[in-house]
N, C-alpha and C positions, 0 to 999 in steps of 0.2 A: 716454528722457527723462521720459515720464510716470511710470514706475516710480520714478525718482529723486526726482521732485517729491512723489509720494505718501509715499515713505519719509521725506523731510524733514519733511512735514507731520505724519506720525505721530510723528516724534521730537519735534517742538514740542509736540504734544498730551500726550505722555508726560511731558515736562518740566513742563508746566503742572499736571498731576495730582500729580506728585511734590513740587511746591513747597509745603511746609508745615512747621510746627514739628513737632518729634518729641520724644515722651516715652517713655523706656524704663523699665519697672517692674522691681522687684527680682526678680520671677518670670520675667523675660525677655520679657514682652509688650511689643511696640512699638506705640505709638499715634501716628498722624499727625493733625494738625489745627491747633488754634489755642491757644497758651498764653495764659491769661487772668490770671495773677498768683498771689498767695498771700494768704489771709485765713483767719482762725479756725484757724490752725495747719496749714492744708492748701494744697497746690498745686491750682490750678484749671485744667482743660484741657478744651477742647471738641473732641471727635473729629470727623473728617470726616463721620461718619454722623449727627452732631447730638447724640450722647450726651455729657453733661456728666460729667466725672470729677473727683472730689476725693480727693486722696490725701495722707496724712501723709508727710513727707520720708523716713522710714524705709522706705517702700514704693516710693520712686522712686530709680532708679539714675542716670539722666541726663535733662536737658531741654536740647535744642538748638534754638533758633529758626532759622527759615529764613535770617534776617539779624539782626544785633544789634538789640535792641529798646530804645527809649527807655522807662525806667521810673523810678518814684519808689519809694524803699525806706525803710521805717521799721524801725530796729533798736533793740535794748534801750538802747544807749548813744549812738546817733547816727542821723542821717537823711541820705539822698542824694536830691536833686531832679534829675530829667531826666538820669540817667546811662545808659550803655549796658549792657544785660545780654546777655552773649555765650553763657553756658551755665551749667549746674548739674551737678556731679558730685562724688562723694566727700564729700557733705554740705556742699559749698561753693558759694557763688554767685561767679561770675566776672563782674566788672563793669569798666567803663572810665570814668574821670572825668578830663576835661581831658587826654586822651591818655595817662594813667597807668592801669595795670592795678591793680584793687583786688579782693582776695579776702575774702569775709566768710562765716563759718561760719553755717549755717542755724539753729543753735540760738539765735542772737541775733536771728533774723528775726521781726518782728511782722507786717509787712504789705508786700506788693509790688504796686504798681499799674502796669499797662502803659499808657503814655501814648499811646493811640490812640483815635479816635472810635469810637462804636458802629458795628456793621456796616451799619446801615440809615440812616445820617445823610443827610438830604436836602440839596440845595444851599442856601446862605444866601439869605435874602430881605432886602430893604431895611429899614433901621431904621424903626420906627413908634413912636407915643406909648406911654408906659408903661401897663401894664394897670391897670384900676380895682380898688380894694380891695373885696373882698366882705365882707358882714356879715350878721348875723341879720336886721337890721331894714331893710335897704335894698339898696345896690348889690350886684351879683353879678359874678362873673367869667365872662362868657359864653364858650361854646365855639363851634367852627365857623369861627373866624377863622384866617387864615394865621399860622403860627408865625413868630416873629422869632428872629434869631440874634445873639449877641454873641460876637465873637472873643476867646478867652482863650488866647493862645499858639497851640499846634497844635490846641486844642480849640475847638469852637463851642458856646456855651452858649445853649440854647433860652430864649427869652423869649416866652411865649404869653399870650393873654388868658384862659387857664384858670388863670392864677396871679396872685397879688397880693403885693406887698411890704408887710408890715404893720409892720416895724420895721427900723431900721438899726443895731441894737444897744441902743437904748433900751428901757426896760421897757414892756410892752404887755400888755393883758388879751386873751389868745388867744380866750377864749370870746366876746368881743364881736364877733369877725370871722368866726366859724363860720357857714357857710351851712347852715341846717337843710334836711333833705331830700336832702342830698348827702354823699358821703364827703369828709371834709376831711383833707388831708395837710399837716402843718406841717413845713416843711423848714428846719431850722436850718442855713443855708448858710454854708460857710466857702470863699470863692472861691479860696483858695490851694491847696486840696486837690482834686486831679484827680478823686478818687472822688466828691466832692460834686458836681462838674460832671457827671460821667458818669451817676451815678444820678439826679441832678436832671433830666438830659435824658430819662432813661427814664420817670420819673413824669410829666414834661410830655407825653411822647408818649402815655402811657396816658390822661391827662386829655383830650387833644385828641380821642381816639376815644370818649370816654365820654358825649357829648351832655350835658355839664354835670352829670353824675352824680358826677364827681370834681373837687374844687376844691383848688388848692394855695395855701397861705399861706406865703410866704417870710419868714424872719427872717435878715437879713444880719448875721452875727456876726463882727466883726473879730478877736476873740480871746476868751479865757475871762474876761477882766476886764470885758467889756462888761456894762453894768447888767442886761440881760435874762438873761445867763448866770449871773451871781451871784444874781439873784433866783430863778431856777429850779434852781440847783444843777447847771448844765451843766458837766461836767468833760471832755467829749470832743466833737469836731466832725468831720464833720457828724453830725446826728441827724435822724430822721424819725419824727414822731408821727402816729398814725392815729386819727381820730375817726369814729364811726359816724354815721348820718344823723340821730340824735337829739342829737348833740353830745357823746357820751360818749367819753372817751379809752380805747381798747381795746388799743393796741399801741404800743410804742416800739422803734425800731431804733437802737441806740446804738454798736454796735461791728462789725456785720457788715451788708453792704448788697448782697448779690447780688440779681440779678433775681428769683430764686426766693424769697428772703426778702421782697422787696417784694410779690410776687404773693401770698404767704401772708398777709402782714399786711393786704393789701386784702381778701382773702377773710374774714379774721377780722373786719374792720370791717364788711363786709356782713352777716355772721352776727350781729354784735353788735346790730344793729337789730331782730332777730327776738325 
């Protein structure tokens, strides 16, 4: 009886280890891990050993998720929100929308975002008052407070006191709200884009750990016709602008927003003060 129980437990353990998304490269290499989407003309995959793999479609034979994934897809001529991604093979995305199968050629793909929260998302906290707007001459956005969450569909959007909303689409002088002595990140937030929520959560988490050395200024942009977008020539959303501790704009992220890109821009903002 003991041997049977041990065998069953071993079988469960093996199944747990094997449960993962699978990417097969054109050279025959098989990678197990987590499929993270498509950006900058490359598929993004995180292997089980933590290695991040970015590959052009020509180098990828198949991608098969452990289970169908909810994704948002931006194509050259159309978009899909919150559809199921079942697999990729023969340069074709296999999707399902409202119970119907949809195949799209990867040559038309501009971006694919997997609609799931970050791996380290904490549980939601009760609602609290909105954060205080930071500025050069007065109020700050103090850190060290418990982060707040706002539910956005399946996503939970962090609202912390390390961030401040400085515009709801109206024109605003960004420089008037920069906090000198801190790295300032201006987040042109488009709430309908899951990538804006996901990477917004990431910078909020970084700010919460920075002891007030990183301040986030949010501009809520409803669309490209908002006065702030027209005034600044904003043609894509979301965007992240990075200012060094002296208030100088040193980096803009306008079309690619991986965590590595954000980390690199933060590093550049820190060096910009030297």
